[in-house]
PyMOL Python script that loads the backbone (N, CA, C, O; Angstrom):
from pymol import cmd

cmd.read_pdbstr("""\
ATOM      1  N   ARG A   1      18.750  -1.979 -17.277  1.00  0.00           N
ATOM      2  CA  ARG A   1      17.622  -2.878 -17.108  1.00  0.00           C
ATOM      3  C   ARG A   1      16.967  -2.691 -15.745  1.00  0.00           C
ATOM      4  O   ARG A   1      15.740  -2.660 -15.659  1.00  0.00           O
ATOM      5  N   VAL A   2      17.750  -2.565 -14.681  1.00  0.00           N
ATOM      6  CA  VAL A   2      17.193  -2.385 -13.339  1.00  0.00           C
ATOM      7  C   VAL A   2      16.441  -1.064 -13.253  1.00  0.00           C
ATOM      8  O   VAL A   2      15.343  -1.007 -12.697  1.00  0.00           O
ATOM      9  N   VAL A   3      17.024  -0.010 -13.797  1.00  0.00           N
ATOM     10  CA  VAL A   3      16.370   1.303 -13.763  1.00  0.00           C
ATOM     11  C   VAL A   3      15.021   1.232 -14.469  1.00  0.00           C
ATOM     12  O   VAL A   3      14.030   1.752 -13.957  1.00  0.00           O
ATOM     13  N   ARG A   4      14.973   0.608 -15.616  1.00  0.00           N
ATOM     14  CA  ARG A   4      13.712   0.477 -16.361  1.00  0.00           C
ATOM     15  C   ARG A   4      12.679  -0.311 -15.560  1.00  0.00           C
ATOM     16  O   ARG A   4      11.504   0.053 -15.536  1.00  0.00           O
ATOM     17  N   LEU A   5      13.107  -1.376 -14.912  1.00  0.00           N
ATOM     18  CA  LEU A   5      12.201  -2.182 -14.091  1.00  0.00           C
ATOM     19  C   LEU A   5      11.638  -1.352 -12.941  1.00  0.00           C
ATOM     20  O   LEU A   5      10.440  -1.404 -12.663  1.00  0.00           O
ATOM     21  N   LEU A   6      12.494  -0.595 -12.281  1.00  0.00           N
ATOM     22  CA  LEU A   6      12.034   0.264 -11.180  1.00  0.00           C
ATOM     23  C   LEU A   6      11.114   1.370 -11.695  1.00  0.00           C
ATOM     24  O   LEU A   6      10.123   1.696 -11.042  1.00  0.00           O
ATOM     25  N   GLN A   7      11.421   1.943 -12.839  1.00  0.00           N
ATOM     26  CA  GLN A   7      10.592   3.010 -13.406  1.00  0.00           C
ATOM     27  C   GLN A   7       9.203   2.500 -13.780  1.00  0.00           C
ATOM     28  O   GLN A   7       8.228   3.248 -13.704  1.00  0.00           O
ATOM     29  N   ASN A   8       9.107   1.253 -14.177  1.00  0.00           N
ATOM     30  CA  ASN A   8       7.827   0.699 -14.613  1.00  0.00           C
ATOM     31  C   ASN A   8       7.017   0.068 -13.500  1.00  0.00           C
ATOM     32  O   ASN A   8       5.883  -0.350 -13.737  1.00  0.00           O
ATOM     33  N   TRP A   9       7.558  -0.017 -12.293  1.00  0.00           N
ATOM     34  CA  TRP A   9       6.840  -0.624 -11.179  1.00  0.00           C
ATOM     35  C   TRP A   9       5.639   0.237 -10.815  1.00  0.00           C
ATOM     36  O   TRP A   9       5.739   1.463 -10.775  1.00  0.00           O
ATOM     37  N   ARG A  10       4.515  -0.398 -10.552  1.00  0.00           N
ATOM     38  CA  ARG A  10       3.285   0.309 -10.179  1.00  0.00           C
ATOM     39  C   ARG A  10       2.768  -0.222  -8.853  1.00  0.00           C
ATOM     40  O   ARG A  10       3.114  -1.327  -8.436  1.00  0.00           O
ATOM     41  N   LEU A  11       1.946   0.569  -8.202  1.00  0.00           N
ATOM     42  CA  LEU A  11       1.397   0.186  -6.904  1.00  0.00           C
ATOM     43  C   LEU A  11       0.633  -1.124  -6.951  1.00  0.00           C
ATOM     44  O   LEU A  11       0.531  -1.818  -5.939  1.00  0.00           O
ATOM     45  N   THR A  12       0.102  -1.467  -8.095  1.00  0.00           N
ATOM     46  CA  THR A  12      -0.662  -2.705  -8.237  1.00  0.00           C
ATOM     47  C   THR A  12       0.226  -3.935  -8.430  1.00  0.00           C
ATOM     48  O   THR A  12      -0.264  -5.063  -8.374  1.00  0.00           O
ATOM     49  N   ASP A  13       1.508  -3.734  -8.653  1.00  0.00           N
ATOM     50  CA  ASP A  13       2.426  -4.866  -8.824  1.00  0.00           C
ATOM     51  C   ASP A  13       2.594  -5.591  -7.492  1.00  0.00           C
ATOM     52  O   ASP A  13       2.581  -4.973  -6.427  1.00  0.00           O
ATOM     53  N   ASP A  14       2.750  -6.894  -7.568  1.00  0.00           N
ATOM     54  CA  ASP A  14       2.859  -7.681  -6.336  1.00  0.00           C
ATOM     55  C   ASP A  14       4.215  -8.390  -6.229  1.00  0.00           C
ATOM     56  O   ASP A  14       4.292  -9.539  -5.795  1.00  0.00           O
ATOM     57  N   PHE A  15       5.262  -7.699  -6.624  1.00  0.00           N
ATOM     58  CA  PHE A  15       6.603  -8.264  -6.508  1.00  0.00           C
ATOM     59  C   PHE A  15       7.540  -7.196  -5.982  1.00  0.00           C
ATOM     60  O   PHE A  15       7.248  -6.002  -6.048  1.00  0.00           O
ATOM     61  N   GLY A  16       8.654  -7.637  -5.465  1.00  0.00           N
ATOM     62  CA  GLY A  16       9.640  -6.716  -4.920  1.00  0.00           C
ATOM     63  C   GLY A  16      10.973  -6.880  -5.614  1.00  0.00           C
ATOM     64  O   GLY A  16      11.094  -7.566  -6.629  1.00  0.00           O
ATOM     65  N   PHE A  17      11.972  -6.231  -5.037  1.00  0.00           N
ATOM     66  CA  PHE A  17      13.309  -6.236  -5.623  1.00  0.00           C
ATOM     67  C   PHE A  17      14.342  -6.507  -4.547  1.00  0.00           C
ATOM     68  O   PHE A  17      14.144  -6.184  -3.376  1.00  0.00           O
ATOM     69  N   LEU A  18      15.423  -7.093  -4.953  1.00  0.00           N
ATOM     70  CA  LEU A  18      16.605  -7.223  -4.117  1.00  0.00           C
ATOM     71  C   LEU A  18      17.776  -6.764  -4.975  1.00  0.00           C
ATOM     72  O   LEU A  18      18.171  -7.437  -5.926  1.00  0.00           O
ATOM     73  N   LEU A  19      18.319  -5.608  -4.622  1.00  0.00           N
ATOM     74  CA  LEU A  19      19.455  -5.075  -5.375  1.00  0.00           C
ATOM     75  C   LEU A  19      20.736  -5.472  -4.676  1.00  0.00           C
ATOM     76  O   LEU A  19      20.907  -5.221  -3.483  1.00  0.00           O
ATOM     77  N   ILE A  20      21.628  -6.086  -5.415  1.00  0.00           N
ATOM     78  CA  ILE A  20      22.897  -6.557  -4.866  1.00  0.00           C
ATOM     79  C   ILE A  20      24.027  -5.928  -5.668  1.00  0.00           C
ATOM     80  O   ILE A  20      23.978  -5.865  -6.897  1.00  0.00           O
ATOM     81  N   GLY A  21      25.037  -5.468  -4.958  1.00  0.00           N
ATOM     82  CA  GLY A  21      26.184  -4.888  -5.639  1.00  0.00           C
ATOM     83  C   GLY A  21      27.190  -4.398  -4.628  1.00  0.00           C
ATOM     84  O   GLY A  21      26.902  -4.351  -3.432  1.00  0.00           O
ATOM     85  N   PRO A  22      28.360  -4.034  -5.094  1.00  0.00           N
ATOM     86  CA  PRO A  22      29.408  -3.575  -4.176  1.00  0.00           C
ATOM     87  C   PRO A  22      29.055  -2.219  -3.555  1.00  0.00           C
ATOM     88  O   PRO A  22      28.237  -1.470  -4.088  1.00  0.00           O
ATOM     89  N   ALA A  23      29.681  -1.929  -2.438  1.00  0.00           N
ATOM     90  CA  ALA A  23      29.486  -0.646  -1.767  1.00  0.00           C
ATOM     91  C   ALA A  23      29.851   0.489  -2.709  1.00  0.00           C
ATOM     92  O   ALA A  23      30.844   0.421  -3.433  1.00  0.00           O
ATOM     93  N   GLY A  24      29.036   1.531  -2.688  1.00  0.00           N
ATOM     94  CA  GLY A  24      29.348   2.713  -3.472  1.00  0.00           C
ATOM     95  C   GLY A  24      28.898   2.692  -4.918  1.00  0.00           C
ATOM     96  O   GLY A  24      29.255   3.589  -5.682  1.00  0.00           O
ATOM     97  N   CYS A  25      28.119   1.687  -5.318  1.00  0.00           N
ATOM     98  CA  CYS A  25      27.719   1.618  -6.733  1.00  0.00           C
ATOM     99  C   CYS A  25      26.390   2.321  -6.998  1.00  0.00           C
ATOM    100  O   CYS A  25      25.947   2.376  -8.146  1.00  0.00           O
ATOM    101  N   GLY A  26      25.741   2.862  -5.958  1.00  0.00           N
ATOM    102  CA  GLY A  26      24.530   3.653  -6.168  1.00  0.00           C
ATOM    103  C   GLY A  26      23.215   2.970  -5.845  1.00  0.00           C
ATOM    104  O   GLY A  26      22.159   3.468  -6.236  1.00  0.00           O
ATOM    105  N   LYS A  27      23.246   1.843  -5.142  1.00  0.00           N
ATOM    106  CA  LYS A  27      22.005   1.128  -4.822  1.00  0.00           C
ATOM    107  C   LYS A  27      21.073   1.984  -3.963  1.00  0.00           C
ATOM    108  O   LYS A  27      19.880   2.077  -4.251  1.00  0.00           O
ATOM    109  N   SER A  28      21.602   2.603  -2.920  1.00  0.00           N
ATOM    110  CA  SER A  28      20.767   3.426  -2.033  1.00  0.00           C
ATOM    111  C   SER A  28      20.172   4.602  -2.799  1.00  0.00           C
ATOM    112  O   SER A  28      18.989   4.906  -2.651  1.00  0.00           O
ATOM    113  N   HIS A  29      20.970   5.251  -3.601  1.00  0.00           N
ATOM    114  CA  HIS A  29      20.488   6.380  -4.400  1.00  0.00           C
ATOM    115  C   HIS A  29      19.351   5.927  -5.319  1.00  0.00           C
ATOM    116  O   HIS A  29      18.340   6.616  -5.451  1.00  0.00           O
ATOM    117  N   LEU A  30      19.522   4.790  -5.937  1.00  0.00           N
ATOM    118  CA  LEU A  30      18.523   4.264  -6.863  1.00  0.00           C
ATOM    119  C   LEU A  30      17.213   3.962  -6.143  1.00  0.00           C
ATOM    120  O   LEU A  30      16.145   4.326  -6.635  1.00  0.00           O
ATOM    121  N   VAL A  31      17.276   3.305  -4.993  1.00  0.00           N
ATOM    122  CA  VAL A  31      16.024   2.949  -4.310  1.00  0.00           C
ATOM    123  C   VAL A  31      15.351   4.167  -3.695  1.00  0.00           C
ATOM    124  O   VAL A  31      14.127   4.184  -3.567  1.00  0.00           O
ATOM    125  N   LEU A  32      16.113   5.187  -3.310  1.00  0.00           N
ATOM    126  CA  LEU A  32      15.476   6.403  -2.802  1.00  0.00           C
ATOM    127  C   LEU A  32      14.768   7.149  -3.935  1.00  0.00           C
ATOM    128  O   LEU A  32      13.708   7.736  -3.717  1.00  0.00           O
ATOM    129  N   ALA A  33      15.331   7.133  -5.122  1.00  0.00           N
ATOM    130  CA  ALA A  33      14.645   7.702  -6.283  1.00  0.00           C
ATOM    131  C   ALA A  33      13.380   6.895  -6.586  1.00  0.00           C
ATOM    132  O   ALA A  33      12.348   7.462  -6.945  1.00  0.00           O
ATOM    133  N   PHE A  34      13.465   5.577  -6.441  1.00  0.00           N
ATOM    134  CA  PHE A  34      12.303   4.708  -6.619  1.00  0.00           C
ATOM    135  C   PHE A  34      11.228   5.058  -5.596  1.00  0.00           C
ATOM    136  O   PHE A  34      10.053   5.160  -5.951  1.00  0.00           O
ATOM    137  N   ALA A  35      11.608   5.242  -4.337  1.00  0.00           N
ATOM    138  CA  ALA A  35      10.647   5.591  -3.283  1.00  0.00           C
ATOM    139  C   ALA A  35       9.957   6.910  -3.605  1.00  0.00           C
ATOM    140  O   ALA A  35       8.756   7.058  -3.379  1.00  0.00           O
ATOM    141  N   GLN A  36      10.703   7.853  -4.124  1.00  0.00           N
ATOM    142  CA  GLN A  36      10.125   9.144  -4.501  1.00  0.00           C
ATOM    143  C   GLN A  36       9.104   8.957  -5.625  1.00  0.00           C
ATOM    144  O   GLN A  36       8.050   9.594  -5.615  1.00  0.00           O
ATOM    145  N   SER A  37       9.403   8.100  -6.581  1.00  0.00           N
ATOM    146  CA  SER A  37       8.479   7.821  -7.672  1.00  0.00           C
ATOM    147  C   SER A  37       7.199   7.171  -7.150  1.00  0.00           C
ATOM    148  O   SER A  37       6.102   7.527  -7.580  1.00  0.00           O
ATOM    149  N   VAL A  38       7.335   6.227  -6.232  1.00  0.00           N
ATOM    150  CA  VAL A  38       6.168   5.558  -5.653  1.00  0.00           C
ATOM    151  C   VAL A  38       5.341   6.566  -4.855  1.00  0.00           C
ATOM    152  O   VAL A  38       4.113   6.558  -4.936  1.00  0.00           O
ATOM    153  N   ALA A  39       5.999   7.427  -4.090  1.00  0.00           N
ATOM    154  CA  ALA A  39       5.287   8.450  -3.326  1.00  0.00           C
ATOM    155  C   ALA A  39       4.503   9.368  -4.265  1.00  0.00           C
ATOM    156  O   ALA A  39       3.372   9.747  -3.961  1.00  0.00           O
ATOM    157  N   ARG A  40       5.090   9.720  -5.384  1.00  0.00           N
ATOM    158  CA  ARG A  40       4.377  10.551  -6.366  1.00  0.00           C
ATOM    159  C   ARG A  40       3.127   9.839  -6.885  1.00  0.00           C
ATOM    160  O   ARG A  40       2.077  10.459  -7.054  1.00  0.00           O
ATOM    161  N   GLN A  41       3.251   8.517  -7.139  1.00  0.00           N
ATOM    162  CA  GLN A  41       2.087   7.745  -7.592  1.00  0.00           C
ATOM    163  C   GLN A  41       0.970   7.810  -6.554  1.00  0.00           C
ATOM    164  O   GLN A  41      -0.191   8.026  -6.899  1.00  0.00           O
ATOM    165  N   ILE A  42       1.319   7.623  -5.298  1.00  0.00           N
ATOM    166  CA  ILE A  42       0.333   7.628  -4.211  1.00  0.00           C
ATOM    167  C   ILE A  42      -0.306   9.010  -4.093  1.00  0.00           C
ATOM    168  O   ILE A  42      -1.529   9.126  -4.026  1.00  0.00           O
ATOM    169  N   LEU A  43       0.508  10.043  -4.067  1.00  0.00           N
ATOM    170  CA  LEU A  43      -0.005  11.397  -3.886  1.00  0.00           C
ATOM    171  C   LEU A  43      -0.846  11.855  -5.080  1.00  0.00           C
ATOM    172  O   LEU A  43      -1.810  12.601  -4.905  1.00  0.00           O
ATOM    173  N   SER A  44      -0.493  11.421  -6.281  1.00  0.00           N
ATOM    174  CA  SER A  44      -1.255  11.831  -7.470  1.00  0.00           C
ATOM    175  C   SER A  44      -2.640  11.198  -7.487  1.00  0.00           C
ATOM    176  O   SER A  44      -3.552  11.712  -8.136  1.00  0.00           O
ATOM    177  N   ARG A  45      -2.798  10.108  -6.792  1.00  0.00           N
ATOM    178  CA  ARG A  45      -4.112   9.446  -6.744  1.00  0.00           C
ATOM    179  C   ARG A  45      -4.974   9.986  -5.607  1.00  0.00           C
ATOM    180  O   ARG A  45      -6.133   9.595  -5.465  1.00  0.00           O
ATOM    181  N   ASN A  46      -4.416  10.878  -4.805  1.00  0.00           N
ATOM    182  CA  ASN A  46      -5.130  11.442  -3.658  1.00  0.00           C
ATOM    183  C   ASN A  46      -5.723  10.365  -2.762  1.00  0.00           C
ATOM    184  O   ASN A  46      -6.848  10.492  -2.279  1.00  0.00           O
ATOM    185  N   THR A  47      -4.957   9.308  -2.548  1.00  0.00           N
ATOM    186  CA  THR A  47      -5.426   8.234  -1.680  1.00  0.00           C
ATOM    187  C   THR A  47      -4.795   8.395  -0.303  1.00  0.00           C
ATOM    188  O   THR A  47      -3.868   9.182  -0.115  1.00  0.00           O
ATOM    189  N   MET A  48      -5.298   7.662   0.620  1.00  0.00           N
ATOM    190  CA  MET A  48      -4.739   7.667   1.969  1.00  0.00           C
ATOM    191  C   MET A  48      -3.737   6.516   2.138  1.00  0.00           C
ATOM    192  O   MET A  48      -3.395   6.146   3.260  1.00  0.00           O
ATOM    193  N   ALA A  49      -3.282   5.968   1.037  1.00  0.00           N
ATOM    194  CA  ALA A  49      -2.324   4.862   1.094  1.00  0.00           C
ATOM    195  C   ALA A  49      -1.050   5.329   1.787  1.00  0.00           C
ATOM    196  O   ALA A  49      -0.628   6.472   1.608  1.00  0.00           O
ATOM    197  N   PRO A  50      -0.437   4.452   2.575  1.00  0.00           N
ATOM    198  CA  PRO A  50       0.802   4.844   3.252  1.00  0.00           C
ATOM    199  C   PRO A  50       1.947   5.019   2.260  1.00  0.00           C
ATOM    200  O   PRO A  50       2.046   4.306   1.262  1.00  0.00           O
ATOM    201  N   LEU A  51       2.794   5.974   2.559  1.00  0.00           N
ATOM    202  CA  LEU A  51       3.955   6.229   1.718  1.00  0.00           C
ATOM    203  C   LEU A  51       5.027   5.174   1.964  1.00  0.00           C
ATOM    204  O   LEU A  51       5.008   4.515   3.004  1.00  0.00           O
ATOM    205  N   PRO A  52       5.951   5.001   1.041  1.00  0.00           N
ATOM    206  CA  PRO A  52       7.011   3.999   1.220  1.00  0.00           C
ATOM    207  C   PRO A  52       7.808   4.245   2.496  1.00  0.00           C
ATOM    208  O   PRO A  52       8.056   5.387   2.885  1.00  0.00           O
ATOM    209  N   GLY A  53       8.200   3.158   3.129  1.00  0.00           N
ATOM    210  CA  GLY A  53       9.049   3.234   4.314  1.00  0.00           C
ATOM    211  C   GLY A  53      10.491   2.941   3.944  1.00  0.00           C
ATOM    212  O   GLY A  53      10.763   2.093   3.093  1.00  0.00           O
ATOM    213  N   TYR A  54      11.404   3.637   4.579  1.00  0.00           N
ATOM    214  CA  TYR A  54      12.827   3.433   4.322  1.00  0.00           C
ATOM    215  C   TYR A  54      13.510   3.174   5.654  1.00  0.00           C
ATOM    216  O   TYR A  54      13.368   3.962   6.590  1.00  0.00           O
ATOM    217  N   TYR A  55      14.239   2.090   5.744  1.00  0.00           N
ATOM    218  CA  TYR A  55      14.986   1.768   6.950  1.00  0.00           C
ATOM    219  C   TYR A  55      16.364   1.242   6.601  1.00  0.00           C
ATOM    220  O   TYR A  55      16.476   0.279   5.842  1.00  0.00           O
ATOM    221  N   PRO A  56      17.413   1.841   7.132  1.00  0.00           N
ATOM    222  CA  PRO A  56      18.693   1.137   7.131  1.00  0.00           C
ATOM    223  C   PRO A  56      18.533  -0.047   8.094  1.00  0.00           C
ATOM    224  O   PRO A  56      18.058   0.142   9.214  1.00  0.00           O
ATOM    225  N   VAL A  57      18.906  -1.229   7.694  1.00  0.00           N
ATOM    226  CA  VAL A  57      18.672  -2.430   8.488  1.00  0.00           C
ATOM    227  C   VAL A  57      19.279  -2.328   9.886  1.00  0.00           C
ATOM    228  O   VAL A  57      18.678  -2.795  10.852  1.00  0.00           O
ATOM    229  N   VAL A  58      20.447  -1.730  10.004  1.00  0.00           N
ATOM    230  CA  VAL A  58      21.083  -1.592  11.319  1.00  0.00           C
ATOM    231  C   VAL A  58      20.183  -0.787  12.254  1.00  0.00           C
ATOM    232  O   VAL A  58      20.017  -1.151  13.418  1.00  0.00           O
ATOM    233  N   GLU A  59      19.602   0.304  11.752  1.00  0.00           N
ATOM    234  CA  GLU A  59      18.708   1.118  12.572  1.00  0.00           C
ATOM    235  C   GLU A  59      17.411   0.381  12.892  1.00  0.00           C
ATOM    236  O   GLU A  59      16.903   0.479  14.009  1.00  0.00           O
ATOM    237  N   LEU A  60      16.877  -0.354  11.924  1.00  0.00           N
ATOM    238  CA  LEU A  60      15.654  -1.128  12.153  1.00  0.00           C
ATOM    239  C   LEU A  60      15.875  -2.157  13.249  1.00  0.00           C
ATOM    240  O   LEU A  60      15.053  -2.285  14.157  1.00  0.00           O
ATOM    241  N   LEU A  61      16.973  -2.888  13.173  1.00  0.00           N
ATOM    242  CA  LEU A  61      17.251  -3.895  14.200  1.00  0.00           C
ATOM    243  C   LEU A  61      17.428  -3.257  15.573  1.00  0.00           C
ATOM    244  O   LEU A  61      16.977  -3.810  16.577  1.00  0.00           O
ATOM    245  N   ALA A  62      18.076  -2.108  15.623  1.00  0.00           N
ATOM    246  CA  ALA A  62      18.251  -1.403  16.908  1.00  0.00           C
ATOM    247  C   ALA A  62      16.896  -0.977  17.466  1.00  0.00           C
ATOM    248  O   ALA A  62      16.651  -1.094  18.667  1.00  0.00           O
ATOM    249  N   GLU A  63      16.023  -0.487  16.603  1.00  0.00           N
ATOM    250  CA  GLU A  63      14.692  -0.078  17.061  1.00  0.00           C
ATOM    251  C   GLU A  63      13.877  -1.264  17.545  1.00  0.00           C
ATOM    252  O   GLU A  63      13.168  -1.168  18.547  1.00  0.00           O
ATOM    253  N   ILE A  64      13.974  -2.374  16.841  1.00  0.00           N
ATOM    254  CA  ILE A  64      13.254  -3.585  17.256  1.00  0.00           C
ATOM    255  C   ILE A  64      13.744  -4.050  18.620  1.00  0.00           C
ATOM    256  O   ILE A  64      12.937  -4.409  19.477  1.00  0.00           O
ATOM    257  N   LYS A  65      15.050  -4.047  18.831  1.00  0.00           N
ATOM    258  CA  LYS A  65      15.603  -4.448  20.133  1.00  0.00           C
ATOM    259  C   LYS A  65      15.167  -3.484  21.230  1.00  0.00           C
ATOM    260  O   LYS A  65      14.829  -3.902  22.337  1.00  0.00           O
ATOM    261  N   ARG A  66      15.177  -2.196  20.915  1.00  0.00           N
ATOM    262  CA  ARG A  66      14.833  -1.162  21.897  1.00  0.00           C
ATOM    263  C   ARG A  66      13.366  -1.267  22.330  1.00  0.00           C
ATOM    264  O   ARG A  66      13.028  -0.901  23.456  1.00  0.00           O
ATOM    265  N   THR A  67      12.497  -1.761  21.449  1.00  0.00           N
ATOM    266  CA  THR A  67      11.064  -1.846  21.749  1.00  0.00           C
ATOM    267  C   THR A  67      10.639  -3.276  22.078  1.00  0.00           C
ATOM    268  O   THR A  67       9.491  -3.654  21.848  1.00  0.00           O
ATOM    269  N   ASP A  68      11.556  -4.058  22.610  1.00  0.00           N
ATOM    270  CA  ASP A  68      11.260  -5.463  22.957  1.00  0.00           C
ATOM    271  C   ASP A  68      10.682  -6.237  21.784  1.00  0.00           C
ATOM    272  O   ASP A  68       9.709  -6.977  21.927  1.00  0.00           O
ATOM    273  N   PHE A  69      11.289  -6.057  20.636  1.00  0.00           N
ATOM    274  CA  PHE A  69      10.988  -6.811  19.425  1.00  0.00           C
ATOM    275  C   PHE A  69       9.601  -6.518  18.851  1.00  0.00           C
ATOM    276  O   PHE A  69       8.985  -7.378  18.222  1.00  0.00           O
ATOM    277  N   ASP A  70       9.123  -5.305  19.075  1.00  0.00           N
ATOM    278  CA  ASP A  70       7.883  -4.858  18.459  1.00  0.00           C
ATOM    279  C   ASP A  70       8.244  -4.178  17.139  1.00  0.00           C
ATOM    280  O   ASP A  70       9.040  -3.240  17.115  1.00  0.00           O
ATOM    281  N   LEU A  71       7.659  -4.652  16.052  1.00  0.00           N
ATOM    282  CA  LEU A  71       7.976  -4.070  14.752  1.00  0.00           C
ATOM    283  C   LEU A  71       7.398  -2.666  14.639  1.00  0.00           C
ATOM    284  O   LEU A  71       6.241  -2.447  14.996  1.00  0.00           O
ATOM    285  N   PRO A  72       8.179  -1.719  14.152  1.00  0.00           N
ATOM    286  CA  PRO A  72       7.653  -0.369  13.938  1.00  0.00           C
ATOM    287  C   PRO A  72       6.485  -0.393  12.954  1.00  0.00           C
ATOM    288  O   PRO A  72       6.436  -1.242  12.063  1.00  0.00           O
ATOM    289  N   SER A  73       5.556   0.530  13.113  1.00  0.00           N
ATOM    290  CA  SER A  73       4.357   0.540  12.264  1.00  0.00           C
ATOM    291  C   SER A  73       4.696   0.676  10.785  1.00  0.00           C
ATOM    292  O   SER A  73       3.990   0.128   9.938  1.00  0.00           O
ATOM    293  N   ARG A  74       5.775   1.403  10.460  1.00  0.00           N
ATOM    294  CA  ARG A  74       6.135   1.542   9.045  1.00  0.00           C
ATOM    295  C   ARG A  74       6.501   0.204   8.415  1.00  0.00           C
ATOM    296  O   ARG A  74       6.338   0.018   7.209  1.00  0.00           O
ATOM    297  N   VAL A  75       6.988  -0.713   9.212  1.00  0.00           N
ATOM    298  CA  VAL A  75       7.354  -2.032   8.686  1.00  0.00           C
ATOM    299  C   VAL A  75       6.109  -2.889   8.520  1.00  0.00           C
ATOM    300  O   VAL A  75       6.043  -3.726   7.619  1.00  0.00           O
ATOM    301  N   ARG A  76       5.124  -2.684   9.383  1.00  0.00           N
ATOM    302  CA  ARG A  76       3.904  -3.486   9.330  1.00  0.00           C
ATOM    303  C   ARG A  76       2.895  -2.973   8.321  1.00  0.00           C
ATOM    304  O   ARG A  76       1.930  -3.671   8.012  1.00  0.00           O
ATOM    305  N   SER A  77       3.091  -1.783   7.805  1.00  0.00           N
ATOM    306  CA  SER A  77       2.118  -1.212   6.879  1.00  0.00           C
ATOM    307  C   SER A  77       2.232  -1.895   5.516  1.00  0.00           C
ATOM    308  O   SER A  77       3.251  -2.510   5.202  1.00  0.00           O
ATOM    309  N   PRO A  78       1.173  -1.780   4.711  1.00  0.00           N
ATOM    310  CA  PRO A  78       1.207  -2.400   3.381  1.00  0.00           C
ATOM    311  C   PRO A  78       2.010  -1.605   2.356  1.00  0.00           C
ATOM    312  O   PRO A  78       2.088  -2.001   1.193  1.00  0.00           O
ATOM    313  N   ALA A  79       2.598  -0.506   2.765  1.00  0.00           N
ATOM    314  CA  ALA A  79       3.365   0.323   1.841  1.00  0.00           C
ATOM    315  C   ALA A  79       4.649  -0.381   1.430  1.00  0.00           C
ATOM    316  O   ALA A  79       5.142  -1.260   2.137  1.00  0.00           O
ATOM    317  N   PRO A  80       5.186   0.014   0.281  1.00  0.00           N
ATOM    318  CA  PRO A  80       6.496  -0.520  -0.094  1.00  0.00           C
ATOM    319  C   PRO A  80       7.518  -0.226   1.005  1.00  0.00           C
ATOM    320  O   PRO A  80       7.543   0.868   1.568  1.00  0.00           O
ATOM    321  N   LEU A  81       8.341  -1.196   1.293  1.00  0.00           N
ATOM    322  CA  LEU A  81       9.334  -1.075   2.353  1.00  0.00           C
ATOM    323  C   LEU A  81      10.716  -1.249   1.752  1.00  0.00           C
ATOM    324  O   LEU A  81      10.981  -2.221   1.045  1.00  0.00           O
ATOM    325  N   ILE A  82      11.592  -0.299   2.039  1.00  0.00           N
ATOM    326  CA  ILE A  82      12.960  -0.351   1.542  1.00  0.00           C
ATOM    327  C   ILE A  82      13.867  -0.632   2.728  1.00  0.00           C
ATOM    328  O   ILE A  82      13.912   0.144   3.683  1.00  0.00           O
ATOM    329  N   LEU A  83      14.582  -1.735   2.663  1.00  0.00           N
ATOM    330  CA  LEU A  83      15.561  -2.093   3.682  1.00  0.00           C
ATOM    331  C   LEU A  83      16.936  -1.880   3.079  1.00  0.00           C
ATOM    332  O   LEU A  83      17.321  -2.571   2.136  1.00  0.00           O
ATOM    333  N   ASP A  84      17.671  -0.933   3.617  1.00  0.00           N
ATOM    334  CA  ASP A  84      18.965  -0.569   3.052  1.00  0.00           C
ATOM    335  C   ASP A  84      20.091  -1.235   3.833  1.00  0.00           C
ATOM    336  O   ASP A  84      19.999  -1.413   5.048  1.00  0.00           O
ATOM    337  N   ASP A  85      21.129  -1.593   3.137  1.00  0.00           N
ATOM    338  CA  ASP A  85      22.330  -2.206   3.714  1.00  0.00           C
ATOM    339  C   ASP A  85      22.043  -3.546   4.390  1.00  0.00           C
ATOM    340  O   ASP A  85      22.652  -3.874   5.408  1.00  0.00           O
ATOM    341  N   LEU A  86      21.129  -4.306   3.832  1.00  0.00           N
ATOM    342  CA  LEU A  86      20.835  -5.644   4.333  1.00  0.00           C
ATOM    343  C   LEU A  86      22.089  -6.504   4.204  1.00  0.00           C
ATOM    344  O   LEU A  86      22.692  -6.568   3.132  1.00  0.00           O
ATOM    345  N   GLY A  87      22.473  -7.148   5.268  1.00  0.00           N
ATOM    346  CA  GLY A  87      23.656  -8.000   5.256  1.00  0.00           C
ATOM    347  C   GLY A  87      24.915  -7.318   5.792  1.00  0.00           C
ATOM    348  O   GLY A  87      25.956  -7.958   5.937  1.00  0.00           O
ATOM    349  N   THR A  88      24.818  -6.027   6.084  1.00  0.00           N
ATOM    350  CA  THR A  88      25.998  -5.336   6.626  1.00  0.00           C
ATOM    351  C   THR A  88      25.957  -5.256   8.141  1.00  0.00           C
ATOM    352  O   THR A  88      26.923  -4.827   8.772  1.00  0.00           O
ATOM    353  N   GLU A  89      24.830  -5.673   8.730  1.00  0.00           N
ATOM    354  CA  GLU A  89      24.702  -5.588  10.188  1.00  0.00           C
ATOM    355  C   GLU A  89      25.562  -6.639  10.869  1.00  0.00           C
ATOM    356  O   GLU A  89      25.869  -7.683  10.293  1.00  0.00           O
ATOM    357  N   HIS A  90      25.947  -6.343  12.112  1.00  0.00           N
ATOM    358  CA  HIS A  90      26.733  -7.264  12.902  1.00  0.00           C
ATOM    359  C   HIS A  90      25.782  -8.207  13.611  1.00  0.00           C
ATOM    360  O   HIS A  90      24.945  -7.763  14.397  1.00  0.00           O
ATOM    361  N   ILE A  91      25.893  -9.478  13.353  1.00  0.00           N
ATOM    362  CA  ILE A  91      24.992 -10.470  13.932  1.00  0.00           C
ATOM    363  C   ILE A  91      25.596 -11.033  15.200  1.00  0.00           C
ATOM    364  O   ILE A  91      26.746 -11.471  15.224  1.00  0.00           O
ATOM    365  N   THR A  92      24.785 -11.013  16.268  1.00  0.00           N
ATOM    366  CA  THR A  92      25.235 -11.593  17.546  1.00  0.00           C
ATOM    367  C   THR A  92      24.305 -12.709  17.950  1.00  0.00           C
ATOM    368  O   THR A  92      24.503 -13.330  18.994  1.00  0.00           O
TER     369      THR A  92
END
""", "prot")
cmd.dss("prot")
cmd.show_as("cartoon", "prot")
cmd.util.cbc("prot")
cmd.orient("prot")
């Protein structure tokens, strides 16, 4: 069911996904395949739309801290954003 939902998602859709599951069940692999599909949609339309952004949350938080809490442009863009390993970061 999740695979079908991801396969049918289009750039005009206005909803996102939150995939939850145990470590090693293939969530990252699935969303990277989804990102590739979205990138193909963008490139096939020959638009200047931004491509999907992918961030492991730990790396995103480190980058935000390193830049005095300035969000990277890929996070601020209207492109689909994939945050991987949400909830695995060490909170201080």
